CHARMM-style PDB file with segment names, atoms N, HN, CA, C and O in Angstrom:
ATOM      1  N   UNK     1     111.939 142.400 137.371  1.00  0.00      PROA
ATOM      2  CA  UNK     1     111.716 141.254 137.891  1.00  0.00      PROA
ATOM      3  C   UNK     1     113.018 140.720 138.686  1.00  0.00      PROA
ATOM      4  O   UNK     1     113.798 140.008 138.054  1.00  0.00      PROA
ATOM      5  N   UNK     2     113.326 141.058 140.187  1.00  0.00      PROA
ATOM      6  HN  UNK     2     112.692 141.636 140.700  1.00  0.00      PROA
ATOM      7  CA  UNK     2     114.546 140.827 140.358  1.00  0.00      PROA
ATOM      8  C   UNK     2     115.302 139.570 139.871  1.00  0.00      PROA
ATOM      9  O   UNK     2     114.587 138.581 139.717  1.00  0.00      PROA
ATOM     10  N   UNK     3     116.529 139.437 139.620  1.00  0.00      PROA
ATOM     11  HN  UNK     3     117.111 140.240 139.745  1.00  0.00      PROA
ATOM     12  CA  UNK     3     116.864 137.844 140.050  1.00  0.00      PROA
ATOM     13  C   UNK     3     117.587 137.117 140.786  1.00  0.00      PROA
ATOM     14  O   UNK     3     118.285 137.868 141.468  1.00  0.00      PROA
ATOM     15  N   UNK     4     117.821 135.917 141.043  1.00  0.00      PROA
ATOM     16  HN  UNK     4     117.254 135.308 140.489  1.00  0.00      PROA
ATOM     17  CA  UNK     4     119.140 135.731 142.801  1.00  0.00      PROA
ATOM     18  C   UNK     4     119.663 136.297 143.164  1.00  0.00      PROA
ATOM     19  O   UNK     4     119.830 136.345 144.383  1.00  0.00      PROA
ATOM     20  N   UNK     5     120.412 137.303 142.073  1.00  0.00      PROA
ATOM     21  HN  UNK     5     120.275 137.263 141.083  1.00  0.00      PROA
ATOM     22  CA  UNK     5     120.575 138.385 142.877  1.00  0.00      PROA
ATOM     23  C   UNK     5     120.428 139.244 143.334  1.00  0.00      PROA
ATOM     24  O   UNK     5     121.410 139.704 143.918  1.00  0.00      PROA
ATOM     25  N   UNK     6     119.426 139.853 143.371  1.00  0.00      PROA
ATOM     26  HN  UNK     6     118.629 139.480 142.897  1.00  0.00      PROA
ATOM     27  CA  UNK     6     118.714 140.670 143.562  1.00  0.00      PROA
ATOM     28  C   UNK     6     118.637 141.576 143.252  1.00  0.00      PROA
ATOM     29  O   UNK     6     118.225 142.496 143.958  1.00  0.00      PROA
ATOM     30  N   UNK     7     119.128 141.723 141.660  1.00  0.00      PROA
ATOM     31  HN  UNK     7     119.463 140.975 141.086  1.00  0.00      PROA
ATOM     32  CA  UNK     7     119.216 143.409 141.530  1.00  0.00      PROA
ATOM     33  C   UNK     7     118.220 142.815 139.800  1.00  0.00      PROA
ATOM     34  O   UNK     7     118.245 141.623 139.494  1.00  0.00      PROA
ATOM     35  N   UNK     8     117.751 143.455 139.251  1.00  0.00      PROA
ATOM     36  HN  UNK     8     117.731 144.424 139.499  1.00  0.00      PROA
ATOM     37  CA  UNK     8     117.018 143.586 137.988  1.00  0.00      PROA
ATOM     38  C   UNK     8     117.226 143.565 136.673  1.00  0.00      PROA
ATOM     39  O   UNK     8     116.458 143.808 135.742  1.00  0.00      PROA
ATOM     40  N   UNK     9     118.885 143.096 136.705  1.00  0.00      PROA
ATOM     41  HN  UNK     9     119.509 142.898 137.461  1.00  0.00      PROA
ATOM     42  CA  UNK     9     119.119 142.868 135.382  1.00  0.00      PROA
ATOM     43  C   UNK     9     119.490 141.658 134.731  1.00  0.00      PROA
ATOM     44  O   UNK     9     119.939 140.980 135.655  1.00  0.00      PROA
ATOM     45  N   UNK    10     119.589 140.804 133.406  1.00  0.00      PROA
ATOM     46  HN  UNK    10     119.224 141.355 132.656  1.00  0.00      PROA
ATOM     47  CA  UNK    10     118.769 140.008 133.225  1.00  0.00      PROA
ATOM     48  C   UNK    10     120.414 139.284 133.179  1.00  0.00      PROA
ATOM     49  O   UNK    10     120.875 138.307 133.770  1.00  0.00      PROA
ATOM     50  N   UNK    11     121.090 140.361 132.085  1.00  0.00      PROA
ATOM     51  HN  UNK    11     120.716 141.154 131.604  1.00  0.00      PROA
ATOM     52  CA  UNK    11     121.867 140.048 131.589  1.00  0.00      PROA
ATOM     53  C   UNK    11     123.449 138.813 132.273  1.00  0.00      PROA
ATOM     54  O   UNK    11     123.095 138.534 133.418  1.00  0.00      PROA
ATOM     55  N   UNK    12     124.224 138.416 132.124  1.00  0.00      PROA
ATOM     56  HN  UNK    12     124.512 138.642 131.194  1.00  0.00      PROA
ATOM     57  CA  UNK    12     125.172 137.880 132.673  1.00  0.00      PROA
ATOM     58  C   UNK    12     126.515 138.147 132.480  1.00  0.00      PROA
ATOM     59  O   UNK    12     127.521 137.609 132.943  1.00  0.00      PROA
ATOM     60  N   UNK    13     126.332 139.235 131.581  1.00  0.00      PROA
ATOM     61  HN  UNK    13     125.515 139.672 131.204  1.00  0.00      PROA
ATOM     62  CA  UNK    13     127.996 140.264 131.765  1.00  0.00      PROA
ATOM     63  C   UNK    13     128.779 139.414 130.795  1.00  0.00      PROA
ATOM     64  O   UNK    13     129.938 139.067 131.022  1.00  0.00      PROA
ATOM     65  N   UNK    14     128.446 139.253 130.255  1.00  0.00      PROA
ATOM     66  HN  UNK    14     127.504 139.534 130.071  1.00  0.00      PROA
ATOM     67  CA  UNK    14     129.093 138.628 128.383  1.00  0.00      PROA
ATOM     68  C   UNK    14     129.039 139.023 127.224  1.00  0.00      PROA
ATOM     69  O   UNK    14     129.380 138.405 126.215  1.00  0.00      PROA
ATOM     70  N   UNK    15     128.413 140.547 127.344  1.00  0.00      PROA
ATOM     71  HN  UNK    15     128.136 141.048 128.163  1.00  0.00      PROA
ATOM     72  CA  UNK    15     128.289 141.481 126.428  1.00  0.00      PROA
ATOM     73  C   UNK    15     127.614 140.131 125.308  1.00  0.00      PROA
ATOM     74  O   UNK    15     127.572 138.901 125.278  1.00  0.00      PROA
ATOM     75  N   UNK    16     127.186 141.250 124.527  1.00  0.00      PROA
ATOM     76  HN  UNK    16     127.221 142.249 124.551  1.00  0.00      PROA
ATOM     77  CA  UNK    16     125.978 142.046 123.474  1.00  0.00      PROA
ATOM     78  C   UNK    16     125.233 140.166 123.295  1.00  0.00      PROA
ATOM     79  O   UNK    16     124.067 139.831 123.503  1.00  0.00      PROA
ATOM     80  N   UNK    17     126.522 139.182 122.810  1.00  0.00      PROA
ATOM     81  HN  UNK    17     127.470 139.455 122.641  1.00  0.00      PROA
ATOM     82  CA  UNK    17     125.747 137.718 122.052  1.00  0.00      PROA
ATOM     83  C   UNK    17     125.374 137.130 123.129  1.00  0.00      PROA
ATOM     84  O   UNK    17     124.757 136.132 122.757  1.00  0.00      PROA
ATOM     85  N   UNK    18     125.399 137.188 124.705  1.00  0.00      PROA
ATOM     86  HN  UNK    18     125.901 137.999 125.007  1.00  0.00      PROA
ATOM     87  CA  UNK    18     125.472 136.613 125.713  1.00  0.00      PROA
ATOM     88  C   UNK    18     127.034 135.487 125.861  1.00  0.00      PROA
ATOM     89  O   UNK    18     127.079 134.506 126.605  1.00  0.00      PROA
ATOM     90  N   UNK    19     127.986 135.877 125.112  1.00  0.00      PROA
ATOM     91  HN  UNK    19     127.950 136.673 124.509  1.00  0.00      PROA
ATOM     92  CA  UNK    19     128.979 134.805 125.544  1.00  0.00      PROA
ATOM     93  C   UNK    19     129.395 134.031 124.736  1.00  0.00      PROA
ATOM     94  O   UNK    19     130.621 133.934 124.676  1.00  0.00      PROA
ATOM     95  N   UNK    20     128.510 133.130 123.747  1.00  0.00      PROA
ATOM     96  HN  UNK    20     127.514 133.209 123.796  1.00  0.00      PROA
ATOM     97  CA  UNK    20     128.578 132.434 122.566  1.00  0.00      PROA
ATOM     98  C   UNK    20     129.222 133.310 121.496  1.00  0.00      PROA
ATOM     99  O   UNK    20     129.822 132.651 120.647  1.00  0.00      PROA
ATOM    100  N   UNK    21     129.244 134.514 121.341  1.00  0.00      PROA
ATOM    101  HN  UNK    21     128.756 135.049 122.031  1.00  0.00      PROA
ATOM    102  CA  UNK    21     130.021 134.629 120.038  1.00  0.00      PROA
ATOM    103  C   UNK    21     131.651 134.667 119.853  1.00  0.00      PROA
ATOM    104  O   UNK    21     132.481 135.107 120.648  1.00  0.00      PROA
ATOM    105  N   UNK    22     131.868 134.044 118.498  1.00  0.00      PROA
ATOM    106  HN  UNK    22     131.193 133.687 117.852  1.00  0.00      PROA
ATOM    107  CA  UNK    22     133.291 133.559 118.351  1.00  0.00      PROA
ATOM    108  C   UNK    22     134.161 134.831 118.388  1.00  0.00      PROA
ATOM    109  O   UNK    22     135.188 134.849 119.066  1.00  0.00      PROA
ATOM    110  N   UNK    23     133.791 135.810 117.724  1.00  0.00      PROA
ATOM    111  HN  UNK    23     132.957 135.795 117.174  1.00  0.00      PROA
ATOM    112  CA  UNK    23     134.351 136.710 117.038  1.00  0.00      PROA
ATOM    113  C   UNK    23     135.939 136.762 115.889  1.00  0.00      PROA
ATOM    114  O   UNK    23     136.226 135.786 115.196  1.00  0.00      PROA
ATOM    115  N   UNK    24     136.289 137.290 115.892  1.00  0.00      PROA
ATOM    116  HN  UNK    24     136.056 138.082 116.455  1.00  0.00      PROA
ATOM    117  CA  UNK    24     137.184 138.229 114.807  1.00  0.00      PROA
ATOM    118  C   UNK    24     138.428 137.382 115.748  1.00  0.00      PROA
ATOM    119  O   UNK    24     139.496 137.495 115.146  1.00  0.00      PROA
ATOM    120  N   UNK    25     138.567 136.676 116.878  1.00  0.00      PROA
ATOM    121  HN  UNK    25     137.699 136.585 117.367  1.00  0.00      PROA
ATOM    122  CA  UNK    25     139.796 135.962 117.100  1.00  0.00      PROA
ATOM    123  C   UNK    25     139.742 134.343 116.404  1.00  0.00      PROA
ATOM    124  O   UNK    25     139.118 133.856 115.462  1.00  0.00      PROA
ATOM    125  N   UNK    26     140.651 133.853 117.308  1.00  0.00      PROA
ATOM    126  HN  UNK    26     141.158 134.248 118.074  1.00  0.00      PROA
ATOM    127  CA  UNK    26     140.259 132.187 117.385  1.00  0.00      PROA
ATOM    128  C   UNK    26     140.797 131.298 116.208  1.00  0.00      PROA
ATOM    129  O   UNK    26     141.661 132.172 116.149  1.00  0.00      PROA
ATOM    130  N   UNK    27     140.956 130.874 115.732  1.00  0.00      PROA
ATOM    131  HN  UNK    27     140.254 130.163 115.779  1.00  0.00      PROA
ATOM    132  CA  UNK    27     141.258 129.712 114.606  1.00  0.00      PROA
ATOM    133  C   UNK    27     141.197 129.177 113.768  1.00  0.00      PROA
ATOM    134  O   UNK    27     142.247 128.640 114.121  1.00  0.00      PROA
ATOM    135  N   UNK    28     140.897 128.526 112.504  1.00  0.00      PROA
ATOM    136  HN  UNK    28     140.044 128.963 112.217  1.00  0.00      PROA
ATOM    137  CA  UNK    28     140.490 127.865 111.237  1.00  0.00      PROA
ATOM    138  C   UNK    28     141.351 126.453 111.965  1.00  0.00      PROA
ATOM    139  O   UNK    28     142.480 126.575 112.440  1.00  0.00      PROA
ATOM    140  N   UNK    29     140.303 124.644 111.938  1.00  0.00      PROA
ATOM    141  HN  UNK    29     139.386 124.546 111.553  1.00  0.00      PROA
ATOM    142  CA  UNK    29     141.109 123.987 112.207  1.00  0.00      PROA
ATOM    143  C   UNK    29     140.547 122.694 111.415  1.00  0.00      PROA
ATOM    144  O   UNK    29     139.449 122.234 111.728  1.00  0.00      PROA
ATOM    145  N   UNK    30     141.427 122.040 110.243  1.00  0.00      PROA
ATOM    146  HN  UNK    30     142.319 122.414 109.988  1.00  0.00      PROA
ATOM    147  CA  UNK    30     141.510 120.677 109.639  1.00  0.00      PROA
ATOM    148  C   UNK    30     140.901 119.997 110.646  1.00  0.00      PROA
ATOM    149  O   UNK    30     141.325 120.382 111.736  1.00  0.00      PROA
ATOM    150  N   UNK    31     139.995 119.054 110.736  1.00  0.00      PROA
ATOM    151  HN  UNK    31     139.650 118.741 109.851  1.00  0.00      PROA
ATOM    152  CA  UNK    31     139.499 118.015 111.434  1.00  0.00      PROA
ATOM    153  C   UNK    31     139.681 116.918 110.934  1.00  0.00      PROA
ATOM    154  O   UNK    31     139.216 115.899 111.445  1.00  0.00      PROA
ATOM    155  N   UNK    32     140.463 116.915 109.730  1.00  0.00      PROA
ATOM    156  HN  UNK    32     140.840 117.743 109.315  1.00  0.00      PROA
ATOM    157  CA  UNK    32     141.125 115.533 108.735  1.00  0.00      PROA
ATOM    158  C   UNK    32     142.560 115.691 110.060  1.00  0.00      PROA
ATOM    159  O   UNK    32     142.703 115.090 111.125  1.00  0.00      PROA
ATOM    160  N   UNK    33     143.362 116.678 109.439  1.00  0.00      PROA
ATOM    161  HN  UNK    33     143.246 117.165 108.573  1.00  0.00      PROA
ATOM    162  CA  UNK    33     144.851 116.403 109.385  1.00  0.00      PROA
ATOM    163  C   UNK    33     145.162 117.152 110.975  1.00  0.00      PROA
ATOM    164  O   UNK    33     145.912 116.699 111.840  1.00  0.00      PROA
ATOM    165  N   UNK    34     144.259 118.552 111.053  1.00  0.00      PROA
ATOM    166  HN  UNK    34     143.651 118.920 110.351  1.00  0.00      PROA
ATOM    167  CA  UNK    34     145.038 118.461 112.410  1.00  0.00      PROA
ATOM    168  C   UNK    34     145.555 120.184 112.029  1.00  0.00      PROA
ATOM    169  O   UNK    34     145.940 120.800 113.023  1.00  0.00      PROA
ATOM    170  N   UNK    35     145.574 120.749 111.058  1.00  0.00      PROA
ATOM    171  HN  UNK    35     145.261 120.248 110.251  1.00  0.00      PROA
ATOM    172  CA  UNK    35     145.967 122.465 110.971  1.00  0.00      PROA
ATOM    173  C   UNK    35     145.160 122.795 111.576  1.00  0.00      PROA
ATOM    174  O   UNK    35     144.107 122.443 112.109  1.00  0.00      PROA
ATOM    175  N   UNK    36     146.048 123.866 111.381  1.00  0.00      PROA
ATOM    176  HN  UNK    36     146.903 124.153 110.948  1.00  0.00      PROA
ATOM    177  CA  UNK    36     145.576 125.224 112.115  1.00  0.00      PROA
ATOM    178  C   UNK    36     146.240 126.070 111.714  1.00  0.00      PROA
ATOM    179  O   UNK    36     147.403 125.829 111.393  1.00  0.00      PROA
ATOM    180  N   UNK    37     145.432 127.960 111.555  1.00  0.00      PROA
ATOM    181  HN  UNK    37     144.487 128.156 111.816  1.00  0.00      PROA
ATOM    182  CA  UNK    37     145.642 128.852 111.047  1.00  0.00      PROA
ATOM    183  C   UNK    37     144.893 129.436 111.520  1.00  0.00      PROA
ATOM    184  O   UNK    37     143.860 128.868 111.876  1.00  0.00      PROA
ATOM    185  N   UNK    38     145.056 130.767 111.731  1.00  0.00      PROA
ATOM    186  HN  UNK    38     145.895 131.228 111.441  1.00  0.00      PROA
ATOM    187  CA  UNK    38     144.464 131.550 112.478  1.00  0.00      PROA
ATOM    188  C   UNK    38     143.318 132.382 111.666  1.00  0.00      PROA
ATOM    189  O   UNK    38     143.416 132.917 110.561  1.00  0.00      PROA
ATOM    190  N   UNK    39     142.089 132.322 112.641  1.00  0.00      PROA
ATOM    191  HN  UNK    39     142.010 131.888 113.539  1.00  0.00      PROA
ATOM    192  CA  UNK    39     140.638 133.427 111.721  1.00  0.00      PROA
ATOM    193  C   UNK    39     140.685 134.403 111.007  1.00  0.00      PROA
ATOM    194  O   UNK    39     141.096 135.518 111.329  1.00  0.00      PROA
ATOM    195  N   UNK    40     140.364 134.145 110.218  1.00  0.00      PROA
ATOM    196  HN  UNK    40     140.029 133.240 109.956  1.00  0.00      PROA
ATOM    197  CA  UNK    40     140.324 135.906 109.607  1.00  0.00      PROA
ATOM    198  C   UNK    40     138.657 136.531 109.405  1.00  0.00      PROA
ATOM    199  O   UNK    40     137.732 136.026 108.769  1.00  0.00      PROA
ATOM    200  N   UNK    41     138.682 137.433 109.968  1.00  0.00      PROA
ATOM    201  HN  UNK    41     139.434 137.843 110.485  1.00  0.00      PROA
ATOM    202  CA  UNK    41     137.107 137.971 110.173  1.00  0.00      PROA
ATOM    203  C   UNK    41     136.981 137.855 108.718  1.00  0.00      PROA
ATOM    204  O   UNK    41     137.959 137.843 107.971  1.00  0.00      PROA
ATOM    205  N   UNK    42     135.560 137.754 108.256  1.00  0.00      PROA
ATOM    206  HN  UNK    42     134.765 137.764 108.862  1.00  0.00      PROA
ATOM    207  CA  UNK    42     135.028 138.273 106.841  1.00  0.00      PROA
ATOM    208  C   UNK    42     134.883 136.799 106.357  1.00  0.00      PROA
ATOM    209  O   UNK    42     134.029 136.595 105.493  1.00  0.00      PROA
ATOM    210  N   UNK    43     135.921 135.315 107.001  1.00  0.00      PROA
ATOM    211  HN  UNK    43     136.614 135.480 107.702  1.00  0.00      PROA
ATOM    212  CA  UNK    43     135.942 134.648 106.036  1.00  0.00      PROA
ATOM    213  C   UNK    43     135.714 133.417 106.585  1.00  0.00      PROA
ATOM    214  O   UNK    43     136.694 132.792 106.989  1.00  0.00      PROA
ATOM    215  N   UNK    44     134.182 132.749 106.720  1.00  0.00      PROA
ATOM    216  HN  UNK    44     133.386 133.257 106.392  1.00  0.00      PROA
ATOM    217  CA  UNK    44     134.002 131.843 107.518  1.00  0.00      PROA
ATOM    218  C   UNK    44     135.073 130.417 107.352  1.00  0.00      PROA
ATOM    219  O   UNK    44     134.802 129.760 106.347  1.00  0.00      PROA
ATOM    220  N   UNK    45     136.030 129.961 108.047  1.00  0.00      PROA
ATOM    221  HN  UNK    45     136.250 130.495 108.864  1.00  0.00      PROA
ATOM    222  CA  UNK    45     136.235 128.508 108.542  1.00  0.00      PROA
ATOM    223  C   UNK    45     136.154 127.556 107.875  1.00  0.00      PROA
ATOM    224  O   UNK    45     137.046 126.793 107.502  1.00  0.00      PROA
ATOM    225  N   UNK    46     134.571 127.536 107.597  1.00  0.00      PROA
ATOM    226  HN  UNK    46     133.847 128.156 107.900  1.00  0.00      PROA
ATOM    227  CA  UNK    46     134.105 126.494 107.245  1.00  0.00      PROA
ATOM    228  C   UNK    46     133.766 127.021 105.267  1.00  0.00      PROA
ATOM    229  O   UNK    46     132.653 126.687 104.861  1.00  0.00      PROA
ATOM    230  N   UNK    47     134.561 127.659 104.382  1.00  0.00      PROA
ATOM    231  HN  UNK    47     135.465 127.930 104.713  1.00  0.00      PROA
ATOM    232  CA  UNK    47     134.217 128.142 103.457  1.00  0.00      PROA
ATOM    233  C   UNK    47     135.808 127.583 103.054  1.00  0.00      PROA
ATOM    234  O   UNK    47     136.203 127.102 101.991  1.00  0.00      PROA
ATOM    235  N   UNK    48     136.356 127.776 103.997  1.00  0.00      PROA
ATOM    236  HN  UNK    48     136.035 128.167 104.860  1.00  0.00      PROA
ATOM    237  CA  UNK    48     137.938 127.341 103.536  1.00  0.00      PROA
ATOM    238  C   UNK    48     138.973 126.340 103.285  1.00  0.00      PROA
ATOM    239  O   UNK    48     138.943 125.756 104.368  1.00  0.00      PROA
ATOM    240  N   UNK    49     139.789 125.796 102.657  1.00  0.00      PROA
ATOM    241  HN  UNK    49     139.813 126.271 101.777  1.00  0.00      PROA
ATOM    242  CA  UNK    49     139.511 124.522 102.574  1.00  0.00      PROA
ATOM    243  C   UNK    49     141.070 124.545 103.253  1.00  0.00      PROA
ATOM    244  O   UNK    49     141.663 125.574 103.578  1.00  0.00      PROA
ATOM    245  N   UNK    50     141.663 122.964 103.409  1.00  0.00      PROA
ATOM    246  HN  UNK    50     141.182 122.128 103.145  1.00  0.00      PROA
ATOM    247  CA  UNK    50     143.051 122.987 104.756  1.00  0.00      PROA
ATOM    248  C   UNK    50     144.280 122.716 102.984  1.00  0.00      PROA
ATOM    249  O   UNK    50     144.393 121.882 102.085  1.00  0.00      PROA
ATOM    250  N   UNK    51     144.993 124.199 103.448  1.00  0.00      PROA
ATOM    251  HN  UNK    51     144.901 124.876 104.178  1.00  0.00      PROA
ATOM    252  CA  UNK    51     146.174 124.430 102.694  1.00  0.00      PROA
ATOM    253  C   UNK    51     147.328 122.826 103.001  1.00  0.00      PROA
ATOM    254  O   UNK    51     148.315 122.592 102.304  1.00  0.00      PROA
ATOM    255  N   UNK    52     146.969 122.137 103.910  1.00  0.00      PROA
ATOM    256  HN  UNK    52     146.167 122.328 104.476  1.00  0.00      PROA
ATOM    257  CA  UNK    52     147.586 120.832 103.814  1.00  0.00      PROA
ATOM    258  C   UNK    52     146.767 119.405 103.374  1.00  0.00      PROA
ATOM    259  O   UNK    52     147.436 118.376 103.471  1.00  0.00      PROA
ATOM    260  N   UNK    53     146.037 119.337 103.125  1.00  0.00      PROA
ATOM    261  HN  UNK    53     145.494 120.173 103.046  1.00  0.00      PROA
ATOM    262  CA  UNK    53     145.191 117.826 103.087  1.00  0.00      PROA
ATOM    263  C   UNK    53     143.794 118.707 101.651  1.00  0.00      PROA
ATOM    264  O   UNK    53     143.344 117.887 100.851  1.00  0.00      PROA
ATOM    265  N   UNK    54     143.352 120.006 101.506  1.00  0.00      PROA
ATOM    266  HN  UNK    54     143.717 120.672 102.156  1.00  0.00      PROA
ATOM    267  CA  UNK    54     141.981 120.002 100.931  1.00  0.00      PROA
ATOM    268  C   UNK    54     140.999 120.035 101.707  1.00  0.00      PROA
ATOM    269  O   UNK    54     140.024 120.498 101.115  1.00  0.00      PROA
ATOM    270  N   UNK    55     140.707 119.671 103.117  1.00  0.00      PROA
ATOM    271  HN  UNK    55     141.499 119.295 103.598  1.00  0.00      PROA
ATOM    272  CA  UNK    55     139.197 119.091 103.050  1.00  0.00      PROA
ATOM    273  C   UNK    55     139.039 120.259 104.205  1.00  0.00      PROA
ATOM    274  O   UNK    55     139.945 120.754 104.875  1.00  0.00      PROA
ATOM    275  N   UNK    56     137.132 120.663 104.262  1.00  0.00      PROA
ATOM    276  HN  UNK    56     136.395 120.261 103.718  1.00  0.00      PROA
ATOM    277  CA  UNK    56     137.065 121.773 104.764  1.00  0.00      PROA
ATOM    278  C   UNK    56     137.279 121.966 106.198  1.00  0.00      PROA
ATOM    279  O   UNK    56     136.877 121.109 106.984  1.00  0.00      PROA
ATOM    280  N   UNK    57     137.915 123.085 106.628  1.00  0.00      PROA
ATOM    281  HN  UNK    57     138.241 123.782 105.989  1.00  0.00      PROA
ATOM    282  CA  UNK    57     137.783 123.538 107.964  1.00  0.00      PROA
ATOM    283  C   UNK    57     137.035 123.893 108.917  1.00  0.00      PROA
ATOM    284  O   UNK    57     135.991 124.404 108.510  1.00  0.00      PROA
ATOM    285  N   UNK    58     137.158 123.822 110.312  1.00  0.00      PROA
ATOM    286  HN  UNK    58     138.005 123.407 110.642  1.00  0.00      PROA
ATOM    287  CA  UNK    58     136.010 123.829 111.234  1.00  0.00      PROA
ATOM    288  C   UNK    58     136.634 125.031 112.459  1.00  0.00      PROA
ATOM    289  O   UNK    58     137.786 125.054 112.892  1.00  0.00      PROA
ATOM    290  N   UNK    59     135.679 125.829 112.780  1.00  0.00      PROA
ATOM    291  HN  UNK    59     134.743 125.811 112.429  1.00  0.00      PROA
ATOM    292  CA  UNK    59     136.052 127.367 113.412  1.00  0.00      PROA
ATOM    293  C   UNK    59     136.398 126.314 115.076  1.00  0.00      PROA
ATOM    294  O   UNK    59     135.643 125.705 115.834  1.00  0.00      PROA
ATOM    295  N   UNK    60     137.566 126.490 115.062  1.00  0.00      PROA
ATOM    296  HN  UNK    60     138.179 126.985 114.446  1.00  0.00      PROA
ATOM    297  CA  UNK    60     138.372 126.025 116.435  1.00  0.00      PROA
ATOM    298  C   UNK    60     138.617 126.733 117.720  1.00  0.00      PROA
ATOM    299  OT1 UNK    60     139.254 126.181 118.617  1.00  0.00      PROA
TER     300      UNK     60
END
């Protein structure tokens, strides 16, 4: 069935995961003290402790 653009494709051109995948890049951020460091592939930010304050980090 054609979409509003008149073609049959339904993807938004955002890649395999619809553009919501964070991928290998980005940063891990401490929500407590604001420390940032590069995200490392295969290691979720939520499993890392902030080297400055010891709290869990999040993806930012």
